[in-house]
BASEMI-884072 format. One line per field, with one value per atom (N, C-alpha, C, O): residue in one letter; z, x, y; residue number from 0; atom name. Coordinates in Angstrom, 2 decimals. Example, Ala and Ser with C-alpha at 12.3 -4.5 7.8 and 13.67 -1.06 7.14 Angstrom:
r (a | a | a | a | s | s | s | s) $
pz (7.80 | 7.80 | 7.80 | 8.46 | 7.08 | 7.14 | 7.87 | 8.04) $
px (13.19 | 12.30 | 13.20 | 14.24 | 12.85 | 13.67 | 12.90 | 13.41) $
py (-5.69 | -4.50 | -3.30 | -3.32 | -2.25 | -1.06 | 0.03 | 1.14) $
k (0 | 0 | 0 | 0 | 1 | 1 | 1 | 1) $
a (N | CA | C | O | N | CA | C | O) $
***
This chain:
r (m | m | m | m | m | m | m | m | i | i | i | i | q | q | q | q | e | e | e | e | i | i | i | i | k | k | k | k | m | m | m | m | y | y | y | y | t | t | t | t | f | f | f | f | g | g | g | g | d | d | d | d | i | i | i | i | l | l | l | l | v | v | v | v | g | g | g | g | l | l | l | l | d | d | d | d | s | s | s | s | e | e | e | e | e | e | e | e | i | i | i | i | n | n | n | n | e | e | e | e | t | t | t | t | e | e | e | e | q | q | q | q | i | i | i | i | i | i | i | i | e | e | e | e | i | i | i | i | r | r | r | r | k | k | k | k | i | i | i | i | f | f | f | f | s | s | s | s | k | k | k | k | l | l | l | l | a | a | a | a | e | e | e | e | d | d | d | d | l | l | l | l | k | k | k | k | d | d | d | d | n | n | n | n | y | y | y | y | n | n | n | n | l | l | l | l | n | n | n | n | r | r | r | r | s | s | s | s | p | p | p | p | v | v | v | v | k | k | k | k | s | s | s | s | l | l | l | l | l | l | l | l | f | f | f | f | d | d | d | d | q | q | q | q | a | a | a | a | i | i | i | i | g | g | g | g | q | q | q | q | i | i | i | i | s | s | s | s | a | a | a | a | t | t | t | t | q | q | q | q | l | l | l | l | l | l | l | l | v | v | v | v | e | e | e | e | k | k | k | k | l | l | l | l | l | l | l | l | k | k | k | k | m | m | m | m | k | k | k | k) $
pz (-103.39 | -103.51 | -104.82 | -104.76 | -105.83 | -106.65 | -106.48 | -105.83 | -107.06 | -106.85 | -108.31 | -109.16 | -108.64 | -110.16 | -109.74 | -108.72 | -110.84 | -111.09 | -112.25 | -113.34 | -111.35 | -112.13 | -112.24 | -111.34 | -113.89 | -114.04 | -113.43 | -113.29 | -113.21 | -112.62 | -113.67 | -113.89 | -114.14 | -115.29 | -114.53 | -113.44 | -115.28 | -114.52 | -115.31 | -116.36 | -114.51 | -115.08 | -116.75 | -117.62 | -116.83 | -118.28 | -119.00 | -119.90 | -119.01 | -119.23 | -120.10 | -121.23 | -118.64 | -118.90 | -119.40 | -119.42 | -119.77 | -120.31 | -121.76 | -122.53 | -122.29 | -123.84 | -124.55 | -125.64 | -123.71 | -124.18 | -124.22 | -125.13 | -123.29 | -123.31 | -121.82 | -120.93 | -121.76 | -120.58 | -120.54 | -119.76 | -121.71 | -121.95 | -122.71 | -123.39 | -122.11 | -123.11 | -124.23 | -124.78 | -125.10 | -126.52 | -127.13 | -126.87 | -127.98 | -128.58 | -130.43 | -130.96 | -130.86 | -132.07 | -133.04 | -134.05 | -132.46 | -133.32 | -133.67 | -133.26 | -134.68 | -135.16 | -134.17 | -133.38 | -134.55 | -133.67 | -133.39 | -132.29 | -134.78 | -134.59 | -133.58 | -132.79 | -133.44 | -132.75 | -131.19 | -130.33 | -130.97 | -129.61 | -129.11 | -127.91 | -129.99 | -129.50 | -129.42 | -128.69 | -129.90 | -129.86 | -128.55 | -127.97 | -127.96 | -127.19 | -125.97 | -124.85 | -126.03 | -125.09 | -125.01 | -124.22 | -125.49 | -125.39 | -124.65 | -123.84 | -125.05 | -124.47 | -123.23 | -122.37 | -123.04 | -121.59 | -120.46 | -119.30 | -120.87 | -120.28 | -119.68 | -118.62 | -120.79 | -120.23 | -119.71 | -119.14 | -119.60 | -118.37 | -117.25 | -116.27 | -117.33 | -115.90 | -115.12 | -113.89 | -115.89 | -115.61 | -114.70 | -113.53 | -115.61 | -115.29 | -113.79 | -112.87 | -113.90 | -112.76 | -111.57 | -110.50 | -111.58 | -110.73 | -109.94 | -108.74 | -111.04 | -110.84 | -110.25 | -109.60 | -110.44 | -110.14 | -108.42 | -107.51 | -108.39 | -106.77 | -105.86 | -104.63 | -106.73 | -105.65 | -104.64 | -103.43 | -105.35 | -104.87 | -105.37 | -106.35 | -104.73 | -105.51 | -104.84 | -103.79 | -106.08 | -105.21 | -106.55 | -107.38 | -106.52 | -107.46 | -108.60 | -109.68 | -108.66 | -110.27 | -110.72 | -111.90 | -110.11 | -110.95 | -110.77 | -111.32 | -110.31 | -110.34 | -111.85 | -112.54 | -112.14 | -113.39 | -114.43 | -115.24 | -114.26 | -115.52 | -115.57 | -116.66 | -114.49 | -114.74 | -115.92 | -117.00 | -115.19 | -116.02 | -117.37 | -117.97 | -117.89 | -119.14 | -119.87 | -121.09 | -119.39 | -119.76 | -120.18 | -121.20 | -119.35 | -119.69 | -120.63 | -121.50 | -120.68 | -121.96 | -123.33 | -124.30 | -123.09 | -124.57 | -124.82 | -126.03 | -124.03 | -124.26 | -124.50 | -125.29 | -124.16 | -124.73 | -126.11 | -126.90 | -126.56 | -127.72 | -128.88 | -130.06 | -128.47 | -129.55 | -129.94 | -131.12 | -129.11 | -128.84 | -130.10 | -131.15 | -129.56 | -130.85 | -132.31 | -133.25 | -132.53 | -133.56 | -134.04 | -135.14 | -133.56 | -134.15 | -134.61 | -135.45 | -133.85 | -134.42 | -135.52 | -136.43 | -135.55 | -136.45 | -137.65 | -138.68 | -137.84 | -139.25 | -139.65 | -140.74 | -138.25 | -139.18 | -139.66 | -140.42 | -139.31 | -139.74 | -141.25 | -142.07 | -141.52 | -142.87 | -143.99 | -143.84 | -145.06 | -145.99 | -147.63 | -148.73) $
px (-187.66 | -187.70 | -186.43 | -185.24 | -187.02 | -186.09 | -185.21 | -185.65 | -183.93 | -183.04 | -182.96 | -182.76 | -183.08 | -183.25 | -181.52 | -181.32 | -180.49 | -179.67 | -179.82 | -180.38 | -178.94 | -179.66 | -177.74 | -176.89 | -177.58 | -176.33 | -176.35 | -177.17 | -175.16 | -175.11 | -173.84 | -172.78 | -174.31 | -173.31 | -172.30 | -172.62 | -171.14 | -170.39 | -170.74 | -171.38 | -170.08 | -170.48 | -170.29 | -171.03 | -169.01 | -168.67 | -169.52 | -169.87 | -170.27 | -171.17 | -172.51 | -173.00 | -172.76 | -174.08 | -173.85 | -174.82 | -172.83 | -172.43 | -172.29 | -172.88 | -171.59 | -171.67 | -172.56 | -172.30 | -173.86 | -175.09 | -174.69 | -175.14 | -173.77 | -173.69 | -174.37 | -173.83 | -175.45 | -176.28 | -177.71 | -178.66 | -177.45 | -179.09 | -177.98 | -176.96 | -178.90 | -178.37 | -178.74 | -178.21 | -179.45 | -180.17 | -179.39 | -179.99 | -178.06 | -177.82 | -177.61 | -176.72 | -178.27 | -178.57 | -177.64 | -177.94 | -176.24 | -175.06 | -174.13 | -174.21 | -173.07 | -172.24 | -171.02 | -170.54 | -170.67 | -169.51 | -168.23 | -167.85 | -167.84 | -167.27 | -167.79 | -166.98 | -169.04 | -169.22 | -169.16 | -168.60 | -169.53 | -169.90 | -168.16 | -167.92 | -167.22 | -165.97 | -165.36 | -164.40 | -165.73 | -165.43 | -166.20 | -165.51 | -167.44 | -168.15 | -167.39 | -167.71 | -166.72 | -166.09 | -164.95 | -164.55 | -163.91 | -163.24 | -163.17 | -162.29 | -164.46 | -164.35 | -164.83 | -164.52 | -165.97 | -166.41 | -165.18 | -165.26 | -164.25 | -162.78 | -161.94 | -161.32 | -162.14 | -161.17 | -161.95 | -161.26 | -163.95 | -164.25 | -164.35 | -164.53 | -164.21 | -163.94 | -162.65 | -162.60 | -161.70 | -160.32 | -160.43 | -160.08 | -161.04 | -161.13 | -161.55 | -160.92 | -162.84 | -163.30 | -162.83 | -163.25 | -162.31 | -161.58 | -160.33 | -160.15 | -159.68 | -158.62 | -159.07 | -158.23 | -160.44 | -160.94 | -161.44 | -161.26 | -162.09 | -162.46 | -161.31 | -161.38 | -160.04 | -158.89 | -158.61 | -158.50 | -158.59 | -158.43 | -158.92 | -158.40 | -160.12 | -161.33 | -160.56 | -160.00 | -160.91 | -160.42 | -161.44 | -161.95 | -161.60 | -162.62 | -161.67 | -162.25 | -160.33 | -159.74 | -159.93 | -160.25 | -159.80 | -159.93 | -161.77 | -162.29 | -162.24 | -163.83 | -164.35 | -165.18 | -163.80 | -163.75 | -163.51 | -164.28 | -162.24 | -161.61 | -162.04 | -161.89 | -162.60 | -163.18 | -164.64 | -164.79 | -165.71 | -166.30 | -166.53 | -167.60 | -165.23 | -165.12 | -164.46 | -164.59 | -163.70 | -163.00 | -164.18 | -164.05 | -165.23 | -166.18 | -166.80 | -167.11 | -167.22 | -167.73 | -167.46 | -168.02 | -166.36 | -165.41 | -165.38 | -165.36 | -165.37 | -165.12 | -166.74 | -166.79 | -167.82 | -169.25 | -169.41 | -170.23 | -168.70 | -168.82 | -167.59 | -167.56 | -167.03 | -166.00 | -166.74 | -167.03 | -166.99 | -167.33 | -168.64 | -168.62 | -169.70 | -170.95 | -170.48 | -171.20 | -169.24 | -168.63 | -168.15 | -168.61 | -167.40 | -166.75 | -167.76 | -167.56 | -168.79 | -169.67 | -170.56 | -171.01 | -170.90 | -171.45 | -170.38 | -170.96 | -169.18 | -168.42 | -168.14 | -167.78 | -168.42 | -168.35 | -169.67 | -169.83 | -170.66 | -172.30 | -172.19 | -173.07 | -171.38 | -171.66 | -171.31 | -170.70 | -171.79 | -172.02 | -171.63 | -171.68) $
py (-189.51 | -188.13 | -187.73 | -188.07 | -187.03 | -186.96 | -185.70 | -184.75 | -185.66 | -184.60 | -184.15 | -185.02 | -183.09 | -182.35 | -181.51 | -180.84 | -181.79 | -181.02 | -179.84 | -179.81 | -178.74 | -177.38 | -176.96 | -177.01 | -176.50 | -175.98 | -174.40 | -173.49 | -174.61 | -173.02 | -172.58 | -173.15 | -171.51 | -170.71 | -169.40 | -168.92 | -168.96 | -168.34 | -167.29 | -167.30 | -166.02 | -164.44 | -164.39 | -163.94 | -165.03 | -165.10 | -165.61 | -164.84 | -167.02 | -167.58 | -166.85 | -166.87 | -166.16 | -165.38 | -164.02 | -163.26 | -163.65 | -162.32 | -162.63 | -161.87 | -163.66 | -163.92 | -164.83 | -165.35 | -165.05 | -165.82 | -167.07 | -167.77 | -167.65 | -169.48 | -169.81 | -170.46 | -169.31 | -169.68 | -170.38 | -170.31 | -171.08 | -172.00 | -173.10 | -172.97 | -174.40 | -175.78 | -175.72 | -176.69 | -175.08 | -175.12 | -173.91 | -172.87 | -173.66 | -172.52 | -172.68 | -173.34 | -172.20 | -172.09 | -171.41 | -170.78 | -171.69 | -170.91 | -172.10 | -173.26 | -171.47 | -172.55 | -172.64 | -171.83 | -174.12 | -174.60 | -173.02 | -172.62 | -172.43 | -171.03 | -170.22 | -169.74 | -169.95 | -168.76 | -169.37 | -168.69 | -170.22 | -170.64 | -171.19 | -171.31 | -171.45 | -171.39 | -169.72 | -169.49 | -169.05 | -167.68 | -167.08 | -166.24 | -167.29 | -167.05 | -167.84 | -167.47 | -168.56 | -169.16 | -169.04 | -169.89 | -168.29 | -167.17 | -166.11 | -165.81 | -165.31 | -164.32 | -164.30 | -163.48 | -165.67 | -165.85 | -166.18 | -165.79 | -166.80 | -167.27 | -166.00 | -165.95 | -164.87 | -163.87 | -162.97 | -162.13 | -162.58 | -162.25 | -162.55 | -161.83 | -164.05 | -164.82 | -164.54 | -164.44 | -164.44 | -164.03 | -162.73 | -162.57 | -161.84 | -160.42 | -160.13 | -159.61 | -160.66 | -160.80 | -161.44 | -161.01 | -162.08 | -163.28 | -162.08 | -161.85 | -161.55 | -160.74 | -159.36 | -158.72 | -158.81 | -157.70 | -157.81 | -156.99 | -159.11 | -159.62 | -159.73 | -159.75 | -159.80 | -160.08 | -158.47 | -158.32 | -157.84 | -156.39 | -155.38 | -154.84 | -154.89 | -154.04 | -152.51 | -152.19 | -151.86 | -150.22 | -149.61 | -150.36 | -148.12 | -147.43 | -147.31 | -147.35 | -147.16 | -146.90 | -148.50 | -148.69 | -149.31 | -150.96 | -151.22 | -152.20 | -150.65 | -150.68 | -150.12 | -150.71 | -149.10 | -148.22 | -149.13 | -149.65 | -149.24 | -149.99 | -151.38 | -151.94 | -152.13 | -153.40 | -153.21 | -153.79 | -152.07 | -151.87 | -151.43 | -151.51 | -150.85 | -150.46 | -151.45 | -151.36 | -152.47 | -153.67 | -154.86 | -155.53 | -155.01 | -155.88 | -155.56 | -156.38 | -153.92 | -153.59 | -153.75 | -154.26 | -153.12 | -153.79 | -155.00 | -155.23 | -156.05 | -157.36 | -157.72 | -158.67 | -157.37 | -157.74 | -156.84 | -157.31 | -155.47 | -155.09 | -155.65 | -155.33 | -156.19 | -156.97 | -158.33 | -158.55 | -159.09 | -160.02 | -160.13 | -160.77 | -159.29 | -158.92 | -158.52 | -158.85 | -157.80 | -157.32 | -158.58 | -158.89 | -159.32 | -160.39 | -161.63 | -162.51 | -161.42 | -162.77 | -161.96 | -162.66 | -160.43 | -159.91 | -159.93 | -159.60 | -160.16 | -160.43 | -161.86 | -162.29 | -162.65 | -164.04 | -164.32 | -165.28 | -163.59 | -164.09 | -163.31 | -163.56 | -162.62 | -161.58 | -162.63 | -163.69 | -162.14 | -163.31 | -162.27 | -162.82) $
k (0 | 0 | 0 | 0 | 1 | 1 | 1 | 1 | 2 | 2 | 2 | 2 | 3 | 3 | 3 | 3 | 4 | 4 | 4 | 4 | 5 | 5 | 5 | 5 | 6 | 6 | 6 | 6 | 7 | 7 | 7 | 7 | 8 | 8 | 8 | 8 | 9 | 9 | 9 | 9 | 10 | 10 | 10 | 10 | 11 | 11 | 11 | 11 | 12 | 12 | 12 | 12 | 13 | 13 | 13 | 13 | 14 | 14 | 14 | 14 | 15 | 15 | 15 | 15 | 16 | 16 | 16 | 16 | 17 | 17 | 17 | 17 | 18 | 18 | 18 | 18 | 19 | 19 | 19 | 19 | 20 | 20 | 20 | 20 | 21 | 21 | 21 | 21 | 22 | 22 | 22 | 22 | 23 | 23 | 23 | 23 | 24 | 24 | 24 | 24 | 25 | 25 | 25 | 25 | 26 | 26 | 26 | 26 | 27 | 27 | 27 | 27 | 28 | 28 | 28 | 28 | 29 | 29 | 29 | 29 | 30 | 30 | 30 | 30 | 31 | 31 | 31 | 31 | 32 | 32 | 32 | 32 | 33 | 33 | 33 | 33 | 34 | 34 | 34 | 34 | 35 | 35 | 35 | 35 | 36 | 36 | 36 | 36 | 37 | 37 | 37 | 37 | 38 | 38 | 38 | 38 | 39 | 39 | 39 | 39 | 40 | 40 | 40 | 40 | 41 | 41 | 41 | 41 | 42 | 42 | 42 | 42 | 43 | 43 | 43 | 43 | 44 | 44 | 44 | 44 | 45 | 45 | 45 | 45 | 46 | 46 | 46 | 46 | 47 | 47 | 47 | 47 | 48 | 48 | 48 | 48 | 49 | 49 | 49 | 49 | 50 | 50 | 50 | 50 | 51 | 51 | 51 | 51 | 52 | 52 | 52 | 52 | 53 | 53 | 53 | 53 | 54 | 54 | 54 | 54 | 55 | 55 | 55 | 55 | 56 | 56 | 56 | 56 | 57 | 57 | 57 | 57 | 58 | 58 | 58 | 58 | 59 | 59 | 59 | 59 | 60 | 60 | 60 | 60 | 61 | 61 | 61 | 61 | 62 | 62 | 62 | 62 | 63 | 63 | 63 | 63 | 64 | 64 | 64 | 64 | 65 | 65 | 65 | 65 | 66 | 66 | 66 | 66 | 67 | 67 | 67 | 67 | 68 | 68 | 68 | 68 | 69 | 69 | 69 | 69 | 70 | 70 | 70 | 70 | 71 | 71 | 71 | 71 | 72 | 72 | 72 | 72 | 73 | 73 | 73 | 73 | 74 | 74 | 74 | 74 | 75 | 75 | 75 | 75 | 76 | 76 | 76 | 76 | 77 | 77 | 77 | 77 | 78 | 78 | 78 | 78 | 79 | 79 | 79 | 79) $
a (N | CA | C | O | N | CA | C | O | N | CA | C | O | N | CA | C | O | N | CA | C | O | N | CA | C | O | N | CA | C | O | N | CA | C | O | N | CA | C | O | N | CA | C | O | N | CA | C | O | N | CA | C | O | N | CA | C | O | N | CA | C | O | N | CA | C | O | N | CA | C | O | N | CA | C | O | N | CA | C | O | N | CA | C | O | N | CA | C | O | N | CA | C | O | N | CA | C | O | N | CA | C | O | N | CA | C | O | N | CA | C | O | N | CA | C | O | N | CA | C | O | N | CA | C | O | N | CA | C | O | N | CA | C | O | N | CA | C | O | N | CA | C | O | N | CA | C | O | N | CA | C | O | N | CA | C | O | N | CA | C | O | N | CA | C | O | N | CA | C | O | N | CA | C | O | N | CA | C | O | N | CA | C | O | N | CA | C | O | N | CA | C | O | N | CA | C | O | N | CA | C | O | N | CA | C | O | N | CA | C | O | N | CA | C | O | N | CA | C | O | N | CA | C | O | N | CA | C | O | N | CA | C | O | N | CA | C | O | N | CA | C | O | N | CA | C | O | N | CA | C | O | N | CA | C | O | N | CA | C | O | N | CA | C | O | N | CA | C | O | N | CA | C | O | N | CA | C | O | N | CA | C | O | N | CA | C | O | N | CA | C | O | N | CA | C | O | N | CA | C | O | N | CA | C | O | N | CA | C | O | N | CA | C | O | N | CA | C | O | N | CA | C | O | N | CA | C | O | N | CA | C | O | N | CA | C | O | N | CA | C | O | N | CA | C | O | N | CA | C | O | N | CA | C | O | N | CA | C | O) $
***
């Protein structure tokens, strides 16, 4: 019997595009993604501790801003 290992990606990794074994980006972009992934993961963990309607709205907005900022930072770093 053969056991196949499957890597489980975190919410943050999926959000920022680190959910693949093959990422065709520079080390600088991968490092930026890891930073934003950690930030998103920390926010998710905090949100899950004590949910409320207001905290839910703020969480959604914060995650949206993390995504937008990550994309803008990557775009800026790739500009020539």
